[in-house]
LUMNU-565367 format. One record per residue (C-alpha): residue in three letters; x, y, z. Coordinates in nm, 3 decimals. Layout:
! residues N
{r->ALA, xx->X, yy->Y, zz->Z}
...
//
This chain:
! residues 208
{r->UNK, xx->-0.273, yy->-1.957, zz->0.782}
{r->UNK, xx->-0.337, yy->-1.647, zz->0.991}
{r->UNK, xx->-0.175, yy->-1.307, zz->0.966}
{r->UNK, xx->0.046, yy->-1.304, zz->1.276}
{r->UNK, xx->0.348, yy->-1.110, zz->1.402}
{r->UNK, xx->0.610, yy->-1.294, zz->1.190}
{r->UNK, xx->0.401, yy->-1.242, zz->0.878}
{r->UNK, xx->0.352, yy->-0.873, zz->0.958}
{r->UNK, xx->0.727, yy->-0.829, zz->0.994}
{r->UNK, xx->0.790, yy->-1.029, zz->0.677}
{r->UNK, xx->0.545, yy->-0.808, zz->0.490}
{r->UNK, xx->0.722, yy->-0.486, zz->0.584}
{r->UNK, xx->1.061, yy->-0.634, zz->0.500}
{r->UNK, xx->0.927, yy->-0.753, zz->0.164}
{r->UNK, xx->0.782, yy->-0.408, zz->0.090}
{r->UNK, xx->1.116, yy->-0.247, zz->0.171}
{r->UNK, xx->1.296, yy->-0.488, zz->-0.063}
{r->UNK, xx->1.041, yy->-0.437, zz->-0.342}
{r->UNK, xx->1.058, yy->-0.058, zz->-0.312}
{r->UNK, xx->1.439, yy->-0.076, zz->-0.320}
{r->UNK, xx->1.424, yy->-0.287, zz->-0.635}
{r->UNK, xx->1.160, yy->-0.074, zz->-0.807}
{r->UNK, xx->1.280, yy->0.267, zz->-0.684}
{r->UNK, xx->1.401, yy->0.378, zz->-1.027}
{r->UNK, xx->1.076, yy->0.279, zz->-1.194}
{r->UNK, xx->0.866, yy->0.459, zz->-0.933}
{r->UNK, xx->1.084, yy->0.766, zz->-0.972}
{r->UNK, xx->1.050, yy->0.752, zz->-1.350}
{r->UNK, xx->0.671, yy->0.734, zz->-1.326}
{r->UNK, xx->0.665, yy->1.020, zz->-1.076}
{r->UNK, xx->0.901, yy->1.230, zz->-1.285}
{r->UNK, xx->0.642, yy->1.227, zz->-1.566}
{r->UNK, xx->0.351, yy->1.364, zz->-1.361}
{r->UNK, xx->0.482, yy->1.452, zz->-1.015}
{r->UNK, xx->0.788, yy->1.566, zz->-0.824}
{r->UNK, xx->1.006, yy->1.272, zz->-0.922}
{r->UNK, xx->1.067, yy->1.168, zz->-0.563}
{r->UNK, xx->0.812, yy->0.891, zz->-0.502}
{r->UNK, xx->1.064, yy->0.610, zz->-0.528}
{r->UNK, xx->1.330, yy->0.775, zz->-0.315}
{r->UNK, xx->1.078, yy->0.885, zz->-0.052}
{r->UNK, xx->0.933, yy->0.537, zz->-0.013}
{r->UNK, xx->1.279, yy->0.377, zz->-0.009}
{r->UNK, xx->1.385, yy->0.605, zz->0.273}
{r->UNK, xx->1.061, yy->0.553, zz->0.463}
{r->UNK, xx->1.059, yy->0.175, zz->0.455}
{r->UNK, xx->1.430, yy->0.158, zz->0.534}
{r->UNK, xx->1.352, yy->0.364, zz->0.844}
{r->UNK, xx->1.059, yy->0.134, zz->0.923}
{r->UNK, xx->1.291, yy->-0.167, zz->0.916}
{r->UNK, xx->1.525, yy->0.005, zz->1.160}
{r->UNK, xx->1.232, yy->0.088, zz->1.386}
{r->UNK, xx->1.107, yy->-0.271, zz->1.380}
{r->UNK, xx->1.448, yy->-0.400, zz->1.484}
{r->UNK, xx->1.393, yy->-0.232, zz->1.822}
{r->UNK, xx->1.029, yy->-0.332, zz->1.859}
{r->UNK, xx->0.939, yy->-0.612, zz->2.099}
{r->UNK, xx->0.713, yy->-0.882, zz->1.949}
{r->UNK, xx->0.380, yy->-0.744, zz->2.066}
{r->UNK, xx->0.152, yy->-0.851, zz->1.781}
{r->UNK, xx->0.097, yy->-0.785, zz->1.411}
{r->UNK, xx->-0.100, yy->-0.470, zz->1.482}
{r->UNK, xx->0.193, yy->-0.317, zz->1.668}
{r->UNK, xx->0.425, yy->-0.395, zz->1.377}
{r->UNK, xx->0.204, yy->-0.215, zz->1.127}
{r->UNK, xx->0.127, yy->0.073, zz->1.361}
{r->UNK, xx->0.498, yy->0.131, zz->1.419}
{r->UNK, xx->0.556, yy->0.117, zz->1.045}
{r->UNK, xx->0.287, yy->0.376, zz->0.984}
{r->UNK, xx->0.419, yy->0.611, zz->1.252}
{r->UNK, xx->0.768, yy->0.586, zz->1.104}
{r->UNK, xx->0.648, yy->0.658, zz->0.751}
{r->UNK, xx->0.465, yy->0.970, zz->0.868}
{r->UNK, xx->0.775, yy->1.101, zz->1.041}
{r->UNK, xx->1.035, yy->1.007, zz->0.779}
{r->UNK, xx->0.873, yy->1.042, zz->0.437}
{r->UNK, xx->0.816, yy->1.369, zz->0.259}
{r->UNK, xx->0.554, yy->1.447, zz->-0.001}
{r->UNK, xx->0.206, yy->1.301, zz->0.001}
{r->UNK, xx->0.305, yy->0.934, zz->0.019}
{r->UNK, xx->0.438, yy->0.944, zz->0.376}
{r->UNK, xx->0.119, yy->1.069, zz->0.540}
{r->UNK, xx->-0.106, yy->0.859, zz->0.314}
{r->UNK, xx->0.073, yy->0.528, zz->0.358}
{r->UNK, xx->0.161, yy->0.612, zz->0.716}
{r->UNK, xx->-0.199, yy->0.668, zz->0.817}
{r->UNK, xx->-0.304, yy->0.361, zz->0.619}
{r->UNK, xx->-0.064, yy->0.130, zz->0.803}
{r->UNK, xx->-0.155, yy->0.284, zz->1.138}
{r->UNK, xx->-0.523, yy->0.225, zz->1.064}
{r->UNK, xx->-0.459, yy->-0.133, zz->0.955}
{r->UNK, xx->-0.257, yy->-0.195, zz->1.270}
{r->UNK, xx->-0.525, yy->-0.047, zz->1.495}
{r->UNK, xx->-0.796, yy->-0.262, zz->1.336}
{r->UNK, xx->-0.598, yy->-0.587, zz->1.334}
{r->UNK, xx->-0.670, yy->-0.859, zz->1.590}
{r->UNK, xx->-0.410, yy->-1.121, zz->1.681}
{r->UNK, xx->-0.390, yy->-1.342, zz->1.495}
{r->UNK, xx->-0.606, yy->-1.234, zz->1.200}
{r->UNK, xx->-0.772, yy->-1.464, zz->0.953}
{r->UNK, xx->-0.860, yy->-1.353, zz->0.599}
{r->UNK, xx->-1.190, yy->-1.188, zz->0.695}
{r->UNK, xx->-1.032, yy->-0.989, zz->0.979}
{r->UNK, xx->-0.742, yy->-0.881, zz->0.760}
{r->UNK, xx->-0.990, yy->-0.769, zz->0.493}
{r->UNK, xx->-1.157, yy->-0.540, zz->0.744}
{r->UNK, xx->-0.820, yy->-0.404, zz->0.856}
{r->UNK, xx->-0.724, yy->-0.332, zz->0.493}
{r->UNK, xx->-1.058, yy->-0.156, zz->0.458}
{r->UNK, xx->-0.968, yy->0.067, zz->0.753}
{r->UNK, xx->-0.644, yy->0.146, zz->0.572}
{r->UNK, xx->-0.833, yy->0.257, zz->0.261}
{r->UNK, xx->-1.069, yy->0.466, zz->0.471}
{r->UNK, xx->-0.769, yy->0.645, zz->0.622}
{r->UNK, xx->-0.624, yy->0.716, zz->0.278}
{r->UNK, xx->-0.952, yy->0.853, zz->0.148}
{r->UNK, xx->-1.012, yy->1.062, zz->0.459}
{r->UNK, xx->-0.675, yy->1.231, zz->0.421}
{r->UNK, xx->-0.644, yy->1.256, zz->0.044}
{r->UNK, xx->-1.013, yy->1.306, zz->-0.040}
{r->UNK, xx->-0.964, yy->1.090, zz->-0.348}
{r->UNK, xx->-1.227, yy->0.877, zz->-0.518}
{r->UNK, xx->-1.184, yy->0.589, zz->-0.763}
{r->UNK, xx->-1.099, yy->0.738, zz->-1.100}
{r->UNK, xx->-0.895, yy->1.028, zz->-0.961}
{r->UNK, xx->-0.565, yy->0.858, zz->-1.063}
{r->UNK, xx->-0.426, yy->0.792, zz->-0.715}
{r->UNK, xx->-0.342, yy->0.518, zz->-0.466}
{r->UNK, xx->-0.717, yy->0.465, zz->-0.430}
{r->UNK, xx->-0.742, yy->0.326, zz->-0.784}
{r->UNK, xx->-0.528, yy->0.026, zz->-0.692}
{r->UNK, xx->-0.629, yy->-0.016, zz->-0.327}
{r->UNK, xx->-1.006, yy->-0.019, zz->-0.397}
{r->UNK, xx->-1.009, yy->-0.315, zz->-0.639}
{r->UNK, xx->-0.748, yy->-0.495, zz->-0.428}
{r->UNK, xx->-0.966, yy->-0.467, zz->-0.120}
{r->UNK, xx->-1.275, yy->-0.577, zz->-0.312}
{r->UNK, xx->-1.095, yy->-0.884, zz->-0.443}
{r->UNK, xx->-0.951, yy->-0.970, zz->-0.102}
{r->UNK, xx->-1.288, yy->-0.927, zz->0.069}
{r->UNK, xx->-1.472, yy->-1.136, zz->-0.191}
{r->UNK, xx->-1.216, yy->-1.414, zz->-0.166}
{r->UNK, xx->-1.228, yy->-1.412, zz->0.214}
{r->UNK, xx->-1.607, yy->-1.422, zz->0.213}
{r->UNK, xx->-1.607, yy->-1.732, zz->-0.004}
{r->UNK, xx->-1.371, yy->-1.923, zz->0.224}
{r->UNK, xx->-1.042, yy->-1.857, zz->0.049}
{r->UNK, xx->-0.719, yy->-1.905, zz->0.237}
{r->UNK, xx->-0.498, yy->-1.606, zz->0.316}
{r->UNK, xx->-0.260, yy->-1.683, zz->0.026}
{r->UNK, xx->-0.554, yy->-1.713, zz->-0.214}
{r->UNK, xx->-0.711, yy->-1.387, zz->-0.097}
{r->UNK, xx->-0.378, yy->-1.205, zz->-0.110}
{r->UNK, xx->-0.308, yy->-1.331, zz->-0.463}
{r->UNK, xx->-0.650, yy->-1.214, zz->-0.582}
{r->UNK, xx->-0.590, yy->-0.874, zz->-0.424}
{r->UNK, xx->-0.245, yy->-0.843, zz->-0.583}
{r->UNK, xx->-0.380, yy->-0.920, zz->-0.929}
{r->UNK, xx->-0.659, yy->-0.666, zz->-0.883}
{r->UNK, xx->-0.414, yy->-0.401, zz->-0.760}
{r->UNK, xx->-0.188, yy->-0.462, zz->-1.060}
{r->UNK, xx->-0.482, yy->-0.414, zz->-1.295}
{r->UNK, xx->-0.601, yy->-0.109, zz->-1.105}
{r->UNK, xx->-0.258, yy->0.051, zz->-1.139}
{r->UNK, xx->-0.247, yy->-0.018, zz->-1.513}
{r->UNK, xx->-0.597, yy->0.124, zz->-1.548}
{r->UNK, xx->-0.479, yy->0.464, zz->-1.423}
{r->UNK, xx->-0.283, yy->0.521, zz->-1.745}
{r->UNK, xx->-0.571, yy->0.664, zz->-1.953}
{r->UNK, xx->-0.712, yy->0.867, zz->-1.663}
{r->UNK, xx->-0.674, yy->1.240, zz->-1.610}
{r->UNK, xx->-0.544, yy->1.314, zz->-1.261}
{r->UNK, xx->-0.786, yy->1.499, zz->-1.036}
{r->UNK, xx->-0.585, yy->1.494, zz->-0.714}
{r->UNK, xx->-0.230, yy->1.570, zz->-0.608}
{r->UNK, xx->0.055, yy->1.725, zz->-0.801}
{r->UNK, xx->-0.040, yy->1.536, zz->-1.118}
{r->UNK, xx->-0.374, yy->1.719, zz->-1.130}
{r->UNK, xx->-0.187, yy->2.042, zz->-1.212}
{r->UNK, xx->-0.099, yy->1.893, zz->-1.550}
{r->UNK, xx->-0.460, yy->1.853, zz->-1.658}
{r->UNK, xx->-0.488, yy->1.654, zz->-1.979}
{r->UNK, xx->-0.110, yy->1.610, zz->-1.992}
{r->UNK, xx->-0.143, yy->1.358, zz->-1.706}
{r->UNK, xx->-0.327, yy->1.124, zz->-1.943}
{r->UNK, xx->-0.114, yy->0.839, zz->-2.075}
{r->UNK, xx->0.100, yy->0.795, zz->-1.764}
{r->UNK, xx->0.055, yy->0.524, zz->-1.501}
{r->UNK, xx->0.009, yy->0.671, zz->-1.156}
{r->UNK, xx->0.314, yy->0.615, zz->-0.931}
{r->UNK, xx->0.106, yy->0.591, zz->-0.612}
{r->UNK, xx->-0.120, yy->0.326, zz->-0.760}
{r->UNK, xx->0.193, yy->0.145, zz->-0.877}
{r->UNK, xx->0.349, yy->0.141, zz->-0.530}
{r->UNK, xx->0.016, yy->0.024, zz->-0.387}
{r->UNK, xx->0.026, yy->-0.267, zz->-0.631}
{r->UNK, xx->0.378, yy->-0.346, zz->-0.505}
{r->UNK, xx->0.250, yy->-0.348, zz->-0.148}
{r->UNK, xx->-0.028, yy->-0.594, zz->-0.228}
{r->UNK, xx->0.201, yy->-0.811, zz->-0.442}
{r->UNK, xx->0.444, yy->-0.847, zz->-0.153}
{r->UNK, xx->0.157, yy->-0.956, zz->0.072}
{r->UNK, xx->0.079, yy->-1.231, zz->-0.178}
{r->UNK, xx->0.445, yy->-1.328, zz->-0.203}
{r->UNK, xx->0.507, yy->-1.362, zz->0.171}
{r->UNK, xx->0.192, yy->-1.569, zz->0.226}
{r->UNK, xx->0.257, yy->-1.809, zz->-0.060}
{r->UNK, xx->0.386, yy->-2.138, zz->0.082}
//
């Protein structure tokens, strides 16, 4: 199985559905250490991305993700719009057609690079990076050992889930949560949680 245009579209639709379902939880997490709008912002952004994709001709998986990223940047407030927007644009730009597991791993790496370039976050800062970094490592390792796309995506999703949970004892060093200092300890990071959702949906849509 390769990552092609139908899978790219299915991924964005699955993310939109997952964000819709988990909007209240993301908002609850963000209310504890942020502005309380992470869930609503992402819901609005991915709903807009779906509308944008409806008018997009089938020009390849990279175009699907690039369009998604551009839409998120223009429609989502707060930090999540630019971060996820630039990530999806970077993935789209790096993605060949079709993409096997190794090529998709490199595209996901470009997405992480874009996030880190914009947000200046490192692992341990209690951000998106804390879920994306282990997810990418798991995906890349699986791809390098000959795993199928579903296998690599499942490994990445499990690693992202664990990475998100592991943000709970951390003190935030970036973003709005960093203003709370030690009071940010004991709360799971909403950005890492939405990243885990994104990788879980990739696993779900590639599972036969």
